Every structure is written in C-alpha cells, then in structure tokens.
N, C-alpha and C positions, 0 to 999 in steps of 0.2 A: 504494499500499500504506499502511495507517495506521501511525503510529508505534508504536502498541500491538502490532501484529503483528510488527513487526521487533524490538521490545524484549522479546518473550516469552522467558522462560528455560525451557529444556528440561532434563530431568535426564539425566545420563550414562546411556548404555546403552539409551535409547529409540530407536525407528527414526528419529526426527527429532533425533538428537543433534548435528547440525551438522557431523559429521566428514566429510561428503561433500567439503568443501573439500580436505581432505588428500589425497583420491584424485586430485586434479588434479595432484599433485606426485609426483616420483619419491621413493622411499624416503629417499634421502640429503637431500632438502630438508624432509621432513615434521617432523622433530624441530626443526629451525631455526625453522620456522613456528609450531609448537605452543609452543615455548618463548618465542617472541616475544609471542605472544598471552597466555600465562600470566604472563609478566613484567608486562605491562600491567595485568593483574588484580591481581597482587600489589603493584604500585605504587600501587593505589588506584582504577583505573577500575571502576565499578560498573554500567555499562550497556553493552550490545553496541555501541552507536554510539560511546561514549567509548573502549572497548577498540580498536575498529577505527581510530578517529582517532589513538590513541596508537601503534598498530602502524604505521600509514602514516607518521606523524611519524618514528618510529624508522628506518623504511626510508630515508626521505629523509636523515636524519642519516648513516646508515651509508653510503649512496651518496656523500654530500658528503665524508666523511672518506676514503672509498676513492678518490675522484676526486683529492683532495689528495695521497695517497700513491701513486697510480698502480696500485691494485689492481684491475685490469680484470675478473678473475674475480668479485670481490665486487660490483662494480658491475653486472655481468651478472645475478648471482643476485638482487640486491635489485630490479632493474628487472623481472625475470621474475615475482617474487613480487608486486610492486605491480601489474603488469599483470593478473595473475590475480585479485587482490582487486578491482580496478576492474571487470573484466568479470563477476565473479561476486559482486557485493555482497551479495546475499541470503544466499548460502552462507557469506560471510565474516561476516555479522552472526549467523547461526545458529551458527557455530563459536565466535564470541565469546561467545554466550549459554551454549554448552556449557562453555567455559572458566570462566565465572563460577560455573556450578553446580558444576563439578568442584572448583574451588578452595575452595568452601564446605563440601565434604565433610570429615568427620572423617579424620584421618590413617590410622586403621585401615581405613576403607572404601577410601581411595585405594590403600593397599597391597593390599587384597584384589582390587580391580580390576586393578592392575598384575600380580598373580600370575595372575589368570585370563587375561589377554591373553598373558602369557609362555607359559602352558600351550597355548593355541591355537596359537601360533607353533611351539612344540616339537612338537606333534602333526603339524602340516603338514610340518615338517621330517622327522620320523620316517616319514611316509607316503612320502616321496621317497627314502628310504634303503633299500637292500635289507636283508633280514634277515641277521644274522650267522650264521656257521656254528654258533657256540655256542648261539644261540637256536633254530635249526632242530634241532640234535642234542637239545636238552632237550625240544623239543615232540614229537619222534619218541620219545624215551624215555617221555614221558607218554602216548604211545599215539595221537597224531594223525599221519595220514599224507597229509593233503591239501596243496595248494599254499599256500605262505607267500610273500606278495609284498613285505612291507616290515617294518621294525623295529616300526612301529605295530601292524601286524597280528599279528606275532609276540608282542608284548607283551600284546595283548588276548587272543590265544588262550591264552597261558600263564595269564593271570588266570582266564579262563573254565574252563579244564581243572582248575585247582586248586580252583575253587569247585564243580566237578561240573556246570556249566551247558552242556557241549558233548556232544551226543549222538553225534557222529561219532567220538568217542574209543573205541578198542577196548582194553579193559583186560583 
C-alpha cells in the first residue's frame, strides 16, 4: 500500500471515517482508545503514521509504569489495545486520519456532532424501553388505539397525532 493511501485524511461522518477500529473493542475501551489517539493529535501529531506511532509509544509507557507499580489490569488493557492496533494497522491509520480531521473541526461543529451522536443513542435506548402508562394514556386520549411498543414509538406517535399526520386516529 502506498504511503499516500495510508496518509489520506477522511472527513468525520463519511462511510470511511476510520471508526471501524473502535468496533473491535468493548464500549468500556473505546473512549480510552479514542482519547489516546486524540491526545496524540492535540500534542502535535499531524499525520496518521505519526499519530499511531505516538499512541503505540504511549501504550508502551503506560505498560511500563503499570509493570513498575504492579497494575496487572492496566498491563492487560494496554497489551490488548496494542495487539489490536498491530493486527489491524490499516484500520488504526484510518482512525488516526479521522482523529486528525475531527480535531481540525471548529468547536461548534464538534459539539453538533456530539449532540447528534447522543440523540442516536437516546433513540436506541428509548426503543428498548416500554412505553409508560402516562404516554399510553395520553395517546389513547388523543384517539389512537393501536399497539404502542416503546417510549420511542409513543413519542413519535404523540408528535404525529399532534401534527395531524396520523390517519389511524379517531377524533
């Protein structure tokens, strides 16, 4: 693979945003990994290869300090992360490129992206929660008598009924 291909910077939110690397880790490890990469960018690394080298250096440093102090859990975590980075170098470089592009965004755009991501997670959570009795009672009072399976569905139904977009409502 040419250096140019691995150094390509993608913009956040594109299908090739490099975040596939994060999918290789449990949720509890993802923020650690992302912050380690972003820290390298903030510290001055401007190419994916340099970011990855700085991240690998940091992992070795953390492992050495942890070895000195006997923190076996931290040693295990850093070794796990290092092994994944080594086995999936292309994904690691793509994620480094994503981090560079993300860090270059204006603060307002970063905040907008964070809000959008939170909303997606909120919707997923609401889909998993049953509708409340209060929601169902309100929907019935508005004239809808169908099945309501989740908080997200109830919220959507309430919005549609109030805007007059639902034909099933008997008024």
